[in-house]
Short mmCIF file of the C-alpha atoms (twelve columns), coordinates in Angstrom:
data_MODEL
# 
_entry.id   MODEL 
# 
loop_
_atom_site.group_PDB 
_atom_site.id 
_atom_site.type_symbol 
_atom_site.label_atom_id 
_atom_site.label_alt_id 
_atom_site.label_comp_id 
_atom_site.label_asym_id 
_atom_site.label_seq_id 
_atom_site.Cartn_x 
_atom_site.Cartn_y 
_atom_site.Cartn_z 
_atom_site.pdbx_PDB_model_num 
ATOM 1   C CA . MET A 1   -180.909 133.142 -69.173  1 
ATOM 2   C CA . LEU A 2   -177.267 133.994 -69.860  1 
ATOM 3   C CA . CYS A 3   -176.433 133.448 -66.188  1 
ATOM 4   C CA . LYS A 4   -178.001 130.009 -66.319  1 
ATOM 5   C CA . LYS A 5   -175.833 129.041 -69.317  1 
ATOM 6   C CA . LYS A 6   -172.695 130.205 -67.467  1 
ATOM 7   C CA . LYS A 7   -173.597 128.025 -64.501  1 
ATOM 8   C CA . LEU A 8   -174.019 124.960 -66.742  1 
ATOM 9   C CA . ALA A 9   -170.642 125.598 -68.377  1 
ATOM 10  C CA . LEU A 10  -168.921 125.892 -65.007  1 
ATOM 11  C CA . ALA A 11  -170.563 122.654 -63.853  1 
ATOM 12  C CA . PHE A 12  -169.305 120.822 -66.974  1 
ATOM 13  C CA . LEU A 13  -165.753 122.085 -66.439  1 
ATOM 14  C CA . ALA A 14  -165.848 121.022 -62.810  1 
ATOM 15  C CA . ALA A 15  -166.958 117.503 -63.757  1 
ATOM 16  C CA . ALA A 16  -164.157 117.240 -66.319  1 
ATOM 17  C CA . ALA A 17  -161.618 118.342 -63.720  1 
ATOM 18  C CA . LEU A 18  -162.842 115.689 -61.293  1 
ATOM 19  C CA . ALA A 19  -162.502 113.039 -63.995  1 
ATOM 20  C CA . LEU A 20  -158.865 113.999 -64.511  1 
ATOM 21  C CA . THR A 21  -158.009 113.824 -60.794  1 
ATOM 22  C CA . GLY A 22  -158.207 111.090 -58.201  1 
ATOM 23  C CA . CYS A 23  -158.732 111.306 -54.504  1 
ATOM 24  C CA . GLY A 24  -156.763 114.133 -52.974  1 
ATOM 25  C CA . GLY A 25  -156.503 115.902 -56.346  1 
ATOM 26  C CA . GLN A 26  -154.041 113.358 -57.892  1 
ATOM 27  C CA . LYS A 27  -153.996 112.558 -61.629  1 
ATOM 28  C CA . ALA A 28  -155.556 109.218 -62.881  1 
ATOM 29  C CA . ALA A 29  -153.070 106.285 -62.971  1 
ATOM 30  C CA . ALA A 30  -151.503 105.421 -66.330  1 
ATOM 31  C CA . PRO A 31  -152.542 102.087 -67.914  1 
ATOM 32  C CA . GLN A 32  -150.813 99.232  -66.066  1 
ATOM 33  C CA . GLU A 33  -147.928 97.622  -67.946  1 
ATOM 34  C CA . THR A 34  -148.310 93.884  -68.674  1 
ATOM 35  C CA . LEU A 35  -145.544 91.692  -67.332  1 
ATOM 36  C CA . VAL A 36  -144.048 89.469  -70.040  1 
ATOM 37  C CA . LYS A 37  -140.991 87.244  -70.294  1 
ATOM 38  C CA . THR A 38  -138.665 88.041  -73.158  1 
ATOM 39  C CA . MET A 39  -135.411 86.995  -74.730  1 
ATOM 40  C CA . GLU A 40  -133.172 88.178  -77.517  1 
ATOM 41  C CA . VAL A 41  -133.390 86.467  -80.899  1 
ATOM 42  C CA . ILE A 42  -130.736 83.748  -80.939  1 
ATOM 43  C CA . GLN A 43  -128.180 83.931  -83.738  1 
ATOM 44  C CA . ARG A 44  -125.653 81.132  -84.257  1 
ATOM 45  C CA . ASP A 45  -124.449 78.478  -86.686  1 
ATOM 46  C CA . THR A 46  -127.076 75.731  -86.487  1 
ATOM 47  C CA . PRO A 47  -127.262 72.161  -87.818  1 
ATOM 48  C CA . ILE A 48  -130.610 71.964  -89.637  1 
ATOM 49  C CA . VAL A 49  -132.438 68.695  -89.090  1 
ATOM 50  C CA . TYR A 50  -136.007 68.192  -90.294  1 
ATOM 51  C CA . GLU A 51  -137.959 65.747  -88.130  1 
ATOM 52  C CA . TYR A 52  -141.062 63.763  -89.028  1 
ATOM 53  C CA . SER A 53  -143.200 61.202  -87.249  1 
ATOM 54  C CA . GLY A 54  -143.981 58.006  -89.144  1 
ATOM 55  C CA . PHE A 55  -144.880 54.349  -88.826  1 
ATOM 56  C CA . VAL A 56  -143.082 51.263  -90.059  1 
ATOM 57  C CA . GLU A 57  -144.758 49.216  -92.782  1 
ATOM 58  C CA . ALA A 58  -143.876 45.800  -94.178  1 
ATOM 59  C CA . GLN A 59  -142.547 45.739  -97.722  1 
ATOM 60  C CA . ASN A 60  -145.187 43.121  -98.572  1 
ATOM 61  C CA . GLU A 61  -148.116 42.097  -96.413  1 
ATOM 62  C CA . VAL A 62  -150.788 39.641  -97.506  1 
ATOM 63  C CA . GLN A 63  -153.869 38.248  -95.821  1 
ATOM 64  C CA . MET A 64  -153.884 34.671  -97.029  1 
ATOM 65  C CA . LYS A 65  -157.311 33.274  -97.966  1 
ATOM 66  C CA . SER A 66  -158.138 29.826  -99.237  1 
ATOM 67  C CA . ARG A 67  -159.373 29.523  -102.822 1 
ATOM 68  C CA . VAL A 68  -161.281 26.348  -101.947 1 
ATOM 69  C CA . THR A 69  -163.836 25.526  -99.255  1 
ATOM 70  C CA . GLY A 70  -163.215 22.771  -96.755  1 
ATOM 71  C CA . MET A 71  -161.664 21.745  -93.469  1 
ATOM 72  C CA . ILE A 72  -158.026 22.334  -92.542  1 
ATOM 73  C CA . THR A 73  -156.524 18.870  -92.171  1 
ATOM 74  C CA . GLU A 74  -152.869 19.839  -91.751  1 
ATOM 75  C CA . LYS A 75  -151.088 22.827  -90.230  1 
ATOM 76  C CA . HIS A 76  -147.341 23.187  -90.726  1 
ATOM 77  C CA . ILE A 77  -146.628 26.597  -89.155  1 
ATOM 78  C CA . ASN A 78  -146.984 28.419  -85.843  1 
ATOM 79  C CA . GLY A 79  -147.611 32.084  -85.137  1 
ATOM 80  C CA . GLY A 80  -144.488 34.184  -85.501  1 
ATOM 81  C CA . ASP A 81  -142.669 31.594  -87.645  1 
ATOM 82  C CA . LYS A 82  -140.452 32.672  -90.501  1 
ATOM 83  C CA . VAL A 83  -141.403 30.940  -93.739  1 
ATOM 84  C CA . GLU A 84  -139.748 30.668  -97.126  1 
ATOM 85  C CA . ASN A 85  -141.318 31.307  -100.492 1 
ATOM 86  C CA . GLY A 86  -143.312 28.214  -101.514 1 
ATOM 87  C CA . GLN A 87  -143.242 26.590  -98.065  1 
ATOM 88  C CA . LEU A 88  -146.329 24.476  -97.227  1 
ATOM 89  C CA . MET A 89  -148.407 26.142  -94.490  1 
ATOM 90  C CA . PHE A 90  -151.874 24.516  -94.500  1 
ATOM 91  C CA . VAL A 91  -153.653 21.627  -96.224  1 
ATOM 92  C CA . ILE A 92  -157.398 21.772  -96.934  1 
ATOM 93  C CA . ASP A 93  -159.164 18.377  -97.146  1 
ATOM 94  C CA . PRO A 94  -158.523 17.448  -100.816 1 
ATOM 95  C CA . ARG A 95  -160.744 14.357  -101.134 1 
ATOM 96  C CA . SER A 96  -163.821 15.946  -102.706 1 
ATOM 97  C CA . TYR A 97  -161.649 17.887  -105.152 1 
ATOM 98  C CA . GLN A 98  -159.652 14.788  -106.068 1 
ATOM 99  C CA . ALA A 99  -162.914 12.904  -106.681 1 
ATOM 100 C CA . ALA A 100 -164.174 15.709  -108.918 1 
ATOM 101 C CA . SER A 101 -160.900 15.625  -110.820 1 
ATOM 102 C CA . LEU A 102 -161.187 11.858  -111.413 1 
ATOM 103 C CA . ASN A 103 -164.785 12.290  -112.561 1 
ATOM 104 C CA . TYR A 104 -163.806 14.932  -115.090 1 
ATOM 105 C CA . GLN A 105 -160.946 12.712  -116.284 1 
ATOM 106 C CA . ALA A 106 -163.477 9.942   -117.009 1 
ATOM 107 C CA . GLN A 107 -165.828 12.316  -118.797 1 
ATOM 108 C CA . LEU A 108 -162.958 13.678  -120.872 1 
ATOM 109 C CA . ALA A 109 -161.891 10.158  -121.831 1 
ATOM 110 C CA . SER A 110 -165.475 9.340   -122.880 1 
ATOM 111 C CA . ALA A 111 -165.705 12.539  -124.927 1 
ATOM 112 C CA . GLN A 112 -162.377 11.785  -126.608 1 
ATOM 113 C CA . ALA A 113 -163.500 8.245   -127.476 1 
ATOM 114 C CA . ASN A 114 -166.739 9.578   -128.936 1 
ATOM 115 C CA . LEU A 115 -164.795 12.154  -130.951 1 
ATOM 116 C CA . SER A 116 -162.530 9.436   -132.359 1 
ATOM 117 C CA . ARG A 117 -165.576 7.456   -133.531 1 
ATOM 118 C CA . ILE A 118 -167.176 10.517  -135.139 1 
ATOM 119 C CA . ARG A 119 -163.882 11.447  -136.813 1 
ATOM 120 C CA . ARG A 120 -163.597 7.967   -138.372 1 
ATOM 121 C CA . ASP A 121 -167.202 8.172   -139.553 1 
ATOM 122 C CA . ALA A 122 -166.576 11.592  -141.042 1 
ATOM 123 C CA . GLU A 123 -163.548 10.310  -142.980 1 
ATOM 124 C CA . ARG A 124 -165.520 7.322   -144.291 1 
ATOM 125 C CA . TYR A 125 -168.559 9.422   -145.231 1 
ATOM 126 C CA . GLN A 126 -166.344 11.889  -147.040 1 
ATOM 127 C CA . LYS A 127 -165.098 9.069   -149.317 1 
ATOM 128 C CA . LEU A 128 -168.626 7.725   -149.836 1 
ATOM 129 C CA . TYR A 129 -169.866 11.171  -150.739 1 
ATOM 130 C CA . GLU A 130 -167.071 11.585  -153.269 1 
ATOM 131 C CA . GLN A 131 -168.152 8.249   -154.747 1 
ATOM 132 C CA . GLY A 132 -171.780 9.396   -154.854 1 
ATOM 133 C CA . ALA A 133 -172.859 6.698   -152.396 1 
ATOM 134 C CA . ILE A 134 -174.407 9.101   -149.848 1 
ATOM 135 C CA . SER A 135 -176.133 12.459  -149.981 1 
ATOM 136 C CA . LYS A 136 -174.632 15.807  -149.096 1 
ATOM 137 C CA . GLN A 137 -177.064 16.043  -146.192 1 
ATOM 138 C CA . THR A 138 -175.693 12.874  -144.596 1 
ATOM 139 C CA . LEU A 139 -172.120 14.173  -144.879 1 
ATOM 140 C CA . ASP A 140 -173.075 17.571  -143.445 1 
ATOM 141 C CA . ASN A 141 -174.745 15.908  -140.455 1 
ATOM 142 C CA . THR A 142 -171.623 13.886  -139.757 1 
ATOM 143 C CA . LEU A 143 -169.371 16.964  -140.028 1 
ATOM 144 C CA . SER A 144 -171.707 18.801  -137.608 1 
ATOM 145 C CA . GLU A 145 -171.431 15.931  -135.128 1 
ATOM 146 C CA . LEU A 146 -167.654 16.162  -135.483 1 
ATOM 147 C CA . LYS A 147 -167.658 19.822  -134.467 1 
ATOM 148 C CA . GLN A 148 -169.920 19.063  -131.521 1 
ATOM 149 C CA . GLY A 149 -167.643 16.240  -130.456 1 
ATOM 150 C CA . GLU A 150 -164.585 18.528  -130.587 1 
ATOM 151 C CA . ALA A 151 -166.415 21.165  -128.524 1 
ATOM 152 C CA . GLN A 152 -167.399 18.542  -125.968 1 
ATOM 153 C CA . VAL A 153 -163.781 17.407  -125.602 1 
ATOM 154 C CA . ASN A 154 -162.632 21.014  -125.112 1 
ATOM 155 C CA . ALA A 155 -165.315 21.633  -122.487 1 
ATOM 156 C CA . GLN A 156 -164.423 18.483  -120.537 1 
ATOM 157 C CA . ALA A 157 -160.728 19.365  -120.737 1 
ATOM 158 C CA . ALA A 158 -161.485 22.810  -119.277 1 
ATOM 159 C CA . LEU A 159 -163.495 21.295  -116.442 1 
ATOM 160 C CA . LEU A 160 -160.700 18.853  -115.686 1 
ATOM 161 C CA . SER A 161 -158.132 21.650  -115.697 1 
ATOM 162 C CA . ALA A 162 -160.227 23.677  -113.205 1 
ATOM 163 C CA . ALA A 163 -160.660 20.598  -110.993 1 
ATOM 164 C CA . GLN A 164 -156.917 19.985  -111.012 1 
ATOM 165 C CA . VAL A 165 -156.335 23.622  -110.036 1 
ATOM 166 C CA . ASP A 166 -158.712 23.140  -107.087 1 
ATOM 167 C CA . VAL A 167 -156.778 20.062  -106.011 1 
ATOM 168 C CA . GLY A 168 -153.581 22.090  -106.088 1 
ATOM 169 C CA . GLU A 169 -155.217 24.912  -104.106 1 
ATOM 170 C CA . THR A 170 -155.817 22.566  -101.185 1 
ATOM 171 C CA . ASN A 171 -152.104 23.030  -100.427 1 
ATOM 172 C CA . ILE A 172 -151.639 26.548  -99.044  1 
ATOM 173 C CA . VAL A 173 -148.058 27.726  -99.562  1 
ATOM 174 C CA . ALA A 174 -146.252 30.935  -98.651  1 
ATOM 175 C CA . PRO A 175 -146.397 33.459  -101.536 1 
ATOM 176 C CA . PHE A 176 -143.050 34.948  -100.460 1 
ATOM 177 C CA . SER A 177 -140.521 34.679  -97.663  1 
ATOM 178 C CA . GLY A 178 -141.620 36.439  -94.490  1 
ATOM 179 C CA . LYS A 179 -143.074 36.160  -91.027  1 
ATOM 180 C CA . VAL A 180 -146.483 34.744  -90.124  1 
ATOM 181 C CA . SER A 181 -148.973 36.460  -87.823  1 
ATOM 182 C CA . ALA A 182 -149.710 34.936  -84.428  1 
ATOM 183 C CA . ASN A 183 -153.459 34.481  -85.015  1 
ATOM 184 C CA . GLU A 184 -153.384 31.749  -87.667  1 
ATOM 185 C CA . LEU A 185 -156.168 29.123  -87.745  1 
ATOM 186 C CA . ALA A 186 -155.902 25.693  -86.160  1 
ATOM 187 C CA . ALA A 187 -156.300 22.286  -87.836  1 
ATOM 188 C CA . GLY A 188 -159.957 21.242  -87.922  1 
ATOM 189 C CA . THR A 189 -161.230 24.727  -88.767  1 
ATOM 190 C CA . PHE A 190 -163.696 24.915  -91.654  1 
ATOM 191 C CA . VAL A 191 -162.790 27.640  -94.133  1 
ATOM 192 C CA . THR A 192 -164.756 29.277  -96.923  1 
ATOM 193 C CA . ALA A 193 -163.177 30.064  -100.270 1 
ATOM 194 C CA . GLY A 194 -162.297 33.741  -100.661 1 
ATOM 195 C CA . ASN A 195 -163.624 34.632  -97.215  1 
ATOM 196 C CA . THR A 196 -161.716 33.037  -94.346  1 
ATOM 197 C CA . ILE A 197 -158.345 34.571  -93.508  1 
ATOM 198 C CA . LEU A 198 -155.919 31.728  -92.824  1 
ATOM 199 C CA . ALA A 199 -152.977 33.883  -91.730  1 
ATOM 200 C CA . THR A 200 -151.227 37.153  -92.469  1 
ATOM 201 C CA . ILE A 201 -147.687 37.030  -93.802  1 
ATOM 202 C CA . SER A 202 -145.369 40.011  -94.105  1 
ATOM 203 C CA . ASN A 203 -141.882 40.623  -95.404  1 
ATOM 204 C CA . SER A 204 -139.945 42.991  -93.132  1 
ATOM 205 C CA . ASP A 205 -136.585 43.228  -94.887  1 
ATOM 206 C CA . PRO A 206 -136.516 45.850  -96.134  1 
ATOM 207 C CA . VAL A 207 -139.254 47.866  -94.441  1 
ATOM 208 C CA . ARG A 208 -140.828 51.182  -95.377  1 
ATOM 209 C CA . VAL A 209 -141.560 54.115  -93.099  1 
ATOM 210 C CA . LYS A 210 -144.578 56.203  -94.073  1 
ATOM 211 C CA . PHE A 211 -144.668 59.898  -93.135  1 
ATOM 212 C CA . ASN A 212 -145.958 63.280  -94.312  1 
ATOM 213 C CA . LEU A 213 -144.164 66.522  -95.133  1 
ATOM 214 C CA . SER A 214 -145.251 69.882  -96.461  1 
ATOM 215 C CA . GLU A 215 -144.829 70.972  -100.048 1 
ATOM 216 C CA . THR A 216 -142.229 73.589  -99.052  1 
ATOM 217 C CA . GLU A 217 -140.230 71.100  -96.991  1 
ATOM 218 C CA . TYR A 218 -140.298 68.573  -99.817  1 
ATOM 219 C CA . LEU A 219 -138.987 71.125  -102.326 1 
ATOM 220 C CA . ASN A 220 -136.322 72.343  -99.893  1 
ATOM 221 C CA . LEU A 221 -135.106 68.835  -99.108  1 
ATOM 222 C CA . MET A 222 -135.039 67.822  -102.769 1 
ATOM 223 C CA . ALA A 223 -132.951 70.891  -103.619 1 
ATOM 224 C CA . VAL A 224 -130.316 70.478  -100.906 1 
ATOM 225 C CA . LYS A 225 -127.135 68.489  -101.529 1 
ATOM 226 C CA . SER A 226 -124.630 67.611  -98.841  1 
ATOM 227 C CA . ALA A 227 -120.881 68.038  -99.192  1 
ATOM 228 C CA . ALA A 228 -120.713 64.389  -100.249 1 
ATOM 229 C CA . GLY A 229 -123.276 65.026  -102.962 1 
ATOM 230 C CA . HIS A 230 -126.152 63.196  -101.264 1 
ATOM 231 C CA . ALA A 231 -129.591 64.718  -100.787 1 
ATOM 232 C CA . PRO A 232 -131.039 64.607  -97.237  1 
ATOM 233 C CA . LEU A 233 -133.870 62.354  -98.409  1 
ATOM 234 C CA . GLU A 234 -131.267 59.824  -99.569  1 
ATOM 235 C CA . SER A 235 -129.715 59.526  -96.093  1 
ATOM 236 C CA . LEU A 236 -132.518 59.435  -93.530  1 
ATOM 237 C CA . THR A 237 -132.096 58.485  -89.878  1 
ATOM 238 C CA . ILE A 238 -134.623 56.761  -87.609  1 
ATOM 239 C CA . VAL A 239 -134.876 57.569  -83.908  1 
ATOM 240 C CA . LEU A 240 -136.853 54.820  -82.163  1 
ATOM 241 C CA . SER A 241 -139.397 55.318  -79.374  1 
ATOM 242 C CA . ASP A 242 -136.788 54.500  -76.684  1 
ATOM 243 C CA . GLY A 243 -134.545 57.314  -77.958  1 
ATOM 244 C CA . SER A 244 -132.014 55.028  -79.629  1 
ATOM 245 C CA . THR A 245 -130.878 55.622  -83.214  1 
ATOM 246 C CA . TYR A 246 -131.347 52.862  -85.774  1 
ATOM 247 C CA . PRO A 247 -127.878 52.032  -87.158  1 
ATOM 248 C CA . LEU A 248 -128.787 51.867  -90.867  1 
ATOM 249 C CA . LYS A 249 -129.682 54.802  -93.111  1 
ATOM 250 C CA . GLY A 250 -132.720 54.890  -95.368  1 
ATOM 251 C CA . LYS A 251 -133.785 56.730  -98.502  1 
ATOM 252 C CA . LEU A 252 -136.971 58.059  -100.022 1 
ATOM 253 C CA . THR A 253 -138.444 55.523  -102.470 1 
ATOM 254 C CA . GLN A 254 -142.123 56.436  -102.874 1 
ATOM 255 C CA . VAL A 255 -143.836 59.805  -103.308 1 
ATOM 256 C CA . ASP A 256 -147.610 60.168  -103.499 1 
ATOM 257 C CA . ARG A 257 -149.024 61.462  -106.769 1 
ATOM 258 C CA . SER A 258 -150.322 64.739  -105.306 1 
ATOM 259 C CA . ILE A 259 -150.555 67.061  -102.305 1 
ATOM 260 C CA . SER A 260 -153.477 66.271  -99.991  1 
ATOM 261 C CA . GLU A 261 -156.164 68.945  -100.308 1 
ATOM 262 C CA . GLY A 262 -157.260 68.427  -96.716  1 
ATOM 263 C CA . THR A 263 -153.881 68.699  -94.970  1 
ATOM 264 C CA . GLY A 264 -151.670 70.351  -97.569  1 
ATOM 265 C CA . THR A 265 -149.037 67.661  -97.047  1 
ATOM 266 C CA . LEU A 266 -147.389 65.044  -99.219  1 
ATOM 267 C CA . THR A 267 -147.353 61.372  -98.208  1 
ATOM 268 C CA . VAL A 268 -144.010 59.679  -98.818  1 
ATOM 269 C CA . LYS A 269 -142.281 56.414  -97.904  1 
ATOM 270 C CA . ALA A 270 -138.652 55.766  -97.067  1 
ATOM 271 C CA . GLU A 271 -137.019 52.341  -97.316  1 
ATOM 272 C CA . PHE A 272 -134.686 50.904  -94.679  1 
ATOM 273 C CA . SER A 273 -132.792 47.618  -94.686  1 
ATOM 274 C CA . ASN A 274 -133.834 45.466  -91.736  1 
ATOM 275 C CA . PRO A 275 -131.607 42.363  -91.664  1 
ATOM 276 C CA . ASP A 276 -131.969 41.824  -87.902  1 
ATOM 277 C CA . ASN A 277 -135.746 42.482  -87.862  1 
ATOM 278 C CA . ILE A 278 -135.373 45.306  -85.346  1 
ATOM 279 C CA . LEU A 279 -138.019 47.333  -87.178  1 
ATOM 280 C CA . LEU A 280 -141.481 45.770  -86.931  1 
ATOM 281 C CA . PRO A 281 -144.631 46.732  -88.874  1 
ATOM 282 C CA . GLY A 282 -146.694 49.245  -86.919  1 
ATOM 283 C CA . MET A 283 -143.713 50.525  -84.914  1 
ATOM 284 C CA . PHE A 284 -143.465 54.291  -84.324  1 
ATOM 285 C CA . ALA A 285 -140.427 55.964  -85.876  1 
ATOM 286 C CA . ARG A 286 -139.134 59.533  -85.814  1 
ATOM 287 C CA . LEU A 287 -137.290 60.324  -89.021  1 
ATOM 288 C CA . GLN A 288 -134.560 62.916  -89.325  1 
ATOM 289 C CA . ALA A 289 -133.283 64.543  -92.511  1 
ATOM 290 C CA . ASN A 290 -130.028 66.451  -91.995  1 
ATOM 291 C CA . VAL A 291 -129.546 69.314  -94.466  1 
ATOM 292 C CA . GLY A 292 -126.251 70.598  -93.044  1 
ATOM 293 C CA . THR A 293 -125.332 73.662  -90.979  1 
ATOM 294 C CA . LYS A 294 -126.925 77.077  -91.519  1 
ATOM 295 C CA . LYS A 295 -124.511 79.912  -90.837  1 
ATOM 296 C CA . ASN A 296 -125.739 82.662  -88.476  1 
ATOM 297 C CA . ALA A 297 -129.209 81.165  -88.305  1 
ATOM 298 C CA . LEU A 298 -131.886 83.185  -86.480  1 
ATOM 299 C CA . LEU A 299 -133.734 81.142  -83.863  1 
ATOM 300 C CA . VAL A 300 -136.818 81.822  -81.731  1 
ATOM 301 C CA . PRO A 301 -138.571 79.590  -79.180  1 
ATOM 302 C CA . GLN A 302 -141.517 77.634  -80.500  1 
ATOM 303 C CA . ARG A 303 -143.743 79.048  -77.762  1 
ATOM 304 C CA . ALA A 304 -143.014 82.584  -78.982  1 
ATOM 305 C CA . VAL A 305 -144.668 81.923  -82.361  1 
ATOM 306 C CA . THR A 306 -148.366 82.642  -82.891  1 
ATOM 307 C CA . GLU A 307 -150.249 81.364  -85.938  1 
ATOM 308 C CA . ILE A 308 -153.041 83.518  -87.372  1 
ATOM 309 C CA . MET A 309 -154.806 82.602  -90.617  1 
ATOM 310 C CA . TYR A 310 -152.014 80.227  -91.715  1 
ATOM 311 C CA . LYS A 311 -149.371 82.887  -91.063  1 
ATOM 312 C CA . ALA A 312 -146.737 82.934  -88.312  1 
ATOM 313 C CA . PHE A 313 -146.067 85.967  -86.080  1 
ATOM 314 C CA . VAL A 314 -143.887 86.898  -83.121  1 
ATOM 315 C CA . TYR A 315 -144.401 89.760  -80.692  1 
ATOM 316 C CA . ALA A 316 -141.360 92.039  -80.453  1 
ATOM 317 C CA . VAL A 317 -140.778 94.709  -77.784  1 
ATOM 318 C CA . THR A 318 -139.616 98.160  -78.944  1 
ATOM 319 C CA . LYS A 319 -137.238 100.468 -77.057  1 
ATOM 320 C CA . GLU A 320 -140.319 102.241 -75.664  1 
ATOM 321 C CA . ASN A 321 -141.554 98.888  -74.240  1 
ATOM 322 C CA . LYS A 322 -144.411 98.748  -76.726  1 
ATOM 323 C CA . VAL A 323 -145.488 95.604  -78.551  1 
ATOM 324 C CA . GLU A 324 -145.246 95.187  -82.295  1 
ATOM 325 C CA . MET A 325 -146.196 92.144  -84.368  1 
ATOM 326 C CA . LYS A 326 -143.783 90.785  -86.924  1 
ATOM 327 C CA . GLU A 327 -144.744 88.236  -89.550  1 
ATOM 328 C CA . VAL A 328 -142.049 85.588  -89.928  1 
ATOM 329 C CA . LYS A 329 -141.331 82.746  -92.293  1 
ATOM 330 C CA . LEU A 330 -140.318 79.648  -90.374  1 
ATOM 331 C CA . GLY A 331 -137.791 77.064  -91.448  1 
ATOM 332 C CA . ALA A 332 -136.803 73.840  -89.719  1 
ATOM 333 C CA . ARG A 333 -137.586 73.021  -86.108  1 
ATOM 334 C CA . VAL A 334 -134.450 72.652  -83.992  1 
ATOM 335 C CA . GLY A 335 -135.364 71.119  -80.652  1 
ATOM 336 C CA . ARG A 336 -137.550 73.690  -78.851  1 
ATOM 337 C CA . LEU A 337 -136.652 76.417  -81.363  1 
ATOM 338 C CA . TRP A 338 -137.731 77.487  -84.841  1 
ATOM 339 C CA . VAL A 339 -135.323 78.672  -87.514  1 
ATOM 340 C CA . VAL A 340 -136.601 81.985  -88.887  1 
ATOM 341 C CA . GLU A 341 -135.980 82.334  -92.613  1 
ATOM 342 C CA . SER A 342 -137.276 85.907  -92.933  1 
ATOM 343 C CA . GLY A 343 -139.085 88.628  -90.987  1 
ATOM 344 C CA . LEU A 344 -136.407 89.310  -88.339  1 
ATOM 345 C CA . ASP A 345 -132.938 90.870  -88.480  1 
ATOM 346 C CA . GLY A 346 -131.573 89.337  -85.258  1 
ATOM 347 C CA . THR A 347 -131.647 92.469  -83.090  1 
ATOM 348 C CA . GLU A 348 -135.190 92.012  -81.792  1 
ATOM 349 C CA . THR A 349 -136.335 91.257  -78.267  1 
ATOM 350 C CA . ILE A 350 -139.324 88.931  -78.503  1 
ATOM 351 C CA . ILE A 351 -142.007 87.897  -76.030  1 
ATOM 352 C CA . VAL A 352 -141.730 84.258  -74.974  1 
ATOM 353 C CA . GLU A 353 -144.374 84.147  -72.207  1 
ATOM 354 C CA . GLY A 354 -147.483 86.302  -71.999  1 
ATOM 355 C CA . THR A 355 -148.288 86.647  -75.699  1 
ATOM 356 C CA . GLN A 356 -151.933 85.826  -75.005  1 
ATOM 357 C CA . LYS A 357 -152.248 88.958  -72.820  1 
ATOM 358 C CA . VAL A 358 -150.834 91.532  -75.219  1 
ATOM 359 C CA . LYS A 359 -151.688 93.074  -78.544  1 
ATOM 360 C CA . LYS A 360 -150.111 95.546  -80.903  1 
ATOM 361 C CA . ASP A 361 -148.918 98.759  -79.170  1 
ATOM 362 C CA . SER A 362 -149.549 97.318  -75.678  1 
ATOM 363 C CA . ALA A 363 -147.284 98.654  -72.941  1 
ATOM 364 C CA . VAL A 364 -145.290 95.874  -71.305  1 
ATOM 365 C CA . LYS A 365 -142.843 95.316  -68.504  1 
ATOM 366 C CA . THR A 366 -140.178 92.836  -69.550  1 
ATOM 367 C CA . GLN A 367 -138.543 90.072  -67.560  1 
ATOM 368 C CA . PRO A 368 -135.607 88.677  -69.561  1 
ATOM 369 C CA . ILE A 369 -134.945 84.926  -69.534  1 
ATOM 370 C CA . THR A 370 -132.204 82.792  -71.044  1 
ATOM 371 C CA . GLU A 371 -132.387 79.905  -73.474  1 
ATOM 372 C CA . GLU A 372 -131.521 77.514  -70.652  1 
ATOM 373 C CA . GLU A 373 -134.610 78.650  -68.739  1 
ATOM 374 C CA . LEU A 374 -137.033 77.790  -71.536  1 
ATOM 375 C CA . ASP A 375 -137.726 74.290  -70.220  1 
ATOM 376 C CA . THR A 376 -138.332 75.499  -66.657  1 
ATOM 377 C CA . THR A 377 -140.246 78.679  -67.433  1 
ATOM 378 C CA . THR A 378 -143.948 78.692  -66.513  1 
ATOM 379 C CA . ASN A 379 -146.652 80.815  -68.053  1 
ATOM 380 C CA . ILE A 380 -147.282 84.200  -66.504  1 
# 
């Protein structure tokens, strides 16, 4: 029995020895190192410019609807025209409204004549009552008719006033100076009060650019003052879709009442003068807020940053070519780089390509690249 146990022990040791050796008695290969592309953390004086994407909005934009129903009999504008405040744009057939106005004028005149008669009777009956010639009941009836007559005059006057308003509403005028949309209705079109859109008019000088920024960015930008004493949000720049820079500066004029729960961002609007109508409603605009130059800023490529559970990390390579994760706080985006506010000291070598293939304590083989190669580097 003891001999059998010795044999089993020897067999186990032999199997363990085979596991530790390869063919020909060689040791098992060490884990293969993962090839990654790396670069040193960049450290230099850096102009900090926050960039945001937004869209141009008109200062005022109104969909014009008729307040009366009828057919358009006159059209005085064309699509794309500039109009002045109060300028006549359309005329709705006024004949039925004019007829109603004349009818209410006649009814008001009749009610006024009737009231004059009742008022004279009331004055006469008052004297007769004082003389004891008529009863109190007769006087009270006359005074009641007087009140009814006054009410009738007021009612007819109100109807006439409404009819005159309708007559005036048959002339559609521009509510403010601006530009008319190109899809306005033609003469002969039947329109319904409060329903049919006659045209859209917008005022594009000045214009507003709507964009979103995070709570942290908003607080940072509000706190910064330039050497001239201006805050970045008071001197915004627009870069248009063709890459050109709009010549006039803008400033923040509207801030939403609260942070959006869904996105965690704040919706704001900046106002820009637009005397030459270069900026059109709906146009894409990239806004830039310059906060000055940060001395000895630490910069890492955007592709080197990994987000996990709303936190930002970079993978750094130690002297032993092992991977370690470092949580970083990011600042402004500078081209293809991020400014790192905290989490790095500037001496680190970070992984730029291959982060998806490594994890903490992984062994890696590094291939250094330069900042100039970032745009031409492909994933490995």
